N, C-alpha and C positions, 0 to 999 in steps of 0.2 A: 504494501500499499504506499501511496506517495506520502511523504511528509507534509503535514497541514501546519500553517502558522496560524496560531490560535490568538495572537494578540488582539486586543480589541482596536476596531477600526476608528481613526479618528474622523471628525466631520469632513475634513477635505477628502479623505479617502471614499467617504459615503457618497458624496457627490460625484466623485470621479467614475466610482462603480455604477452610479444611476445613470450618468451621461454615456459612458462607454466601457460597459463591464469588459469587452474584450481587449480593448487597448489598455485597460488597467492592470491586466496580467503582465503587460510588457512593461510597466512601469511600478510594480507593487513593491520592488525592492529599493534598498537605498542606493545601490549601483545602478540601476535603471533611471532613477530620478537625477542621480549625479551626472548622468551623461548630458542632460539637458544644459545645465548650467556651467559644468566644466567646459565643453566646446564653445558656449558663449564667451565665458570668461577668457578662454585661450584667443577667440578673435578680437575681443576688445584689447587684449594686451598687444598682440601683433598690430593692429591697425594704429593704436595709439602710438606705439614705436615709429611706426613708418610715416605717420602724419605730422609727427613732432620733430622728425629729423630732417633739416634741410637736404642732407645728401641724399635721401630717398626721394624727396618730392622732385628734384631735377631729372630723375630717370623714369623710365617706362615701368610702371608697376603692375603690368599685366602679369610678369612671371609670379608676383607675389599673390595675386589673385587666383591663378591657375594651380599654384602649388596648395593653397589652402582649400581650393575646391576639390582637388584630388583627394587630399587627406580626408576630408570630410565624407566624400563618396566612398572611399574605401571603408570608412567606419560604418557608414549606412549599409554597405554591402555585407559586413561582417554581422551586423546586427540582424539584418532581414534573413540571411543564410542560417541563422542559429535558431530562429523565432519558433516554428512550427515543430522543429526537432525537439525542444524542450517540452513542448506539450505531448509530443507522441511517446517520449522517454516516461514521463510522470504519469501517463493516462489521463490527462486533462483534456486532451482533444477528443477522446472518444466519449466523454461526459458531455462535452459540448455538442457533439454531433447528435446525440440523443436527447439533447435538451430542445425547447420550442425555440431557440435561436437557430435561425437559418444560415445556410452557406454564406450567401452574400452578406450578412451582418457580421459573419465572423471575419470574412476577409476584410470587409471596408472596416470594422472595429479596430482590427489589427494594424492595417495600414495607417489609421489615423493616429495610432499609439507611436507607430515608427516615426511618422511625419511630425508629431509635436515633439518628439526627443531632439530633433535635429533644425526645426523651423527657427527657432532664435538666432543660432550661429549662421545657418543657410540665409537667412531674410538679411543679417546684417552683410555678410559677404555680398550678395547681390545689390543691395542698396549704395554701398560704398563703392563697388565696382561701377555701376551705372553712372553714379553721380560724379567719379572721377573721369570716366570716359566722356560724359557730357561737357565737360570743361576743357577738354584737352584735343588733340587733333588724332586721337585713337580711336573714336566714338564708332566710325564704320567697321574698323578691324575688330572690337570688342564686341560688338552686337551679336554676331554669330556663336560665339563662345558663352556669352550671357544666356542665349536662348538654349544653348545646349546644357548648360549646368542647371538651369531651371527646370528643363524637362527631364533631365536625369533625376533631379530630386523627387519628382513624382513617380517617375516609371521604374527606377531601380528598386526600390522595396516590393513592387509587385513581382518583378523578376526573381528577386532573392526570395520572397515567400515561396514561388512556385516551386523553386529547386530545393528549398529547404522542406518542403511536403514530399517531393519525389525522391531525394537522395537519402541514403542513410548515413552518410559520412559527412562531417562538417565540411572538411576540405574539398571533395566532391561537390558539395552543392555550391561552395563559395566559388570554386574555380569555373564551374557552369554558369554561375551567375555574372561572373566578370566576362567569360566570354561571350554570353549572350546579349549582356548589357553594356559592353564596350567593344570588344573585339569584332563582332559581326556587324554592329552599326558603323563602326569606323571603316570597315572594307566595303561595305556596300554604300555607304555614303561618299567615301572617297570616288568611288566608280561613277555615282550620280552627279557629284559636282564636276567631274572631269567631263563627263558627257555633256552636262549642261552649259560648261564654258567653252568647249571645243565644237560643239554640234549646234546647239539650239541659239546660242548667242552668234555664232558665225553666221548661220544662215539668216537671223533675224536683222544684224545691223551690218554684217560683212567682216567683221573681226572679233577677236576675244576681247571684251571689255574689261573683264576681271576674271581671276580663278579664285573661287570661293576658299578660305582657309579652313582647315580642320582643327578642332571641331567646329561645326557650322550647323545651320539649320537643316541641312542634309541629313546629317547624322541624327539630330534630335527627331526628324521624322521617321527614320528607320527606327530608332529606338521606341518611339510612341507605338508603332505598327508590333514590334517584339513584345511590348508590355501589355498590348491589347491581347495578343495571342496566348501570354502566360495568364493574364486574368481569366480567359475563357477555359483554358486546361486546367487552371488551380481550382475553380468553381466546379468543373466536371468531375475532377478527381475527389473533392470533398463529397459531392454527392453520391459518388458511386462507391466511396470509401476505397479508392484505389491508389493507396499508400502504404509503406512498409509500417507495420507496428512494433517494431523493434523498442523494447524496454531497456532502461538502465539496471543493472543488477543492483540488487538492494542489500 
């Protein structure tokens, strides 16, 4: 039997359970809640250093934005890839599936829980990035990257949840989520961007006006399609109970 935590719930915990009981499972522990403000504190510290040092303001800050964005996305991928695995091992997922809660509610509730953990840090990243790009000459170059990271924030947890349910091992789920969430969209997106620049633009205006950078909206579009397929497959697997039921040894 899975170990139960019998400590009394605080009023804030009860409110979270009432609003999003599935997402509350993602944030019920102190470590889960620490993720929210730890990442936000890291982002505030990094940008406080960058924006108060003149040596940084004279340089292109896209490298700082991109690095922090990738670190956040990797953390999201790890979080999502371990999500349903914990519920499978503890038996909580089986209880949820026989409860009146529907499959769509389970998926949407868990996604909202993951998004809530990273929203403060990711929101700060995108707001600062957009503001600095709007007052500099790199606005056009940064636009595609901002769209990519904003799309990935919403789509990567869906992809990670699917593989956390489908795969038994954590590393298999994480590598599969990274491959489907990044490698595949980057390959297809690069092909689409090359085709757009060299065929569509050439025939429309007679020459190549620009070559879209990667990441760009092409990659974000492919990533959105992959996330849609993963959402439908995740819902189908939960509905048909098509997932491994491996439990941790007690």
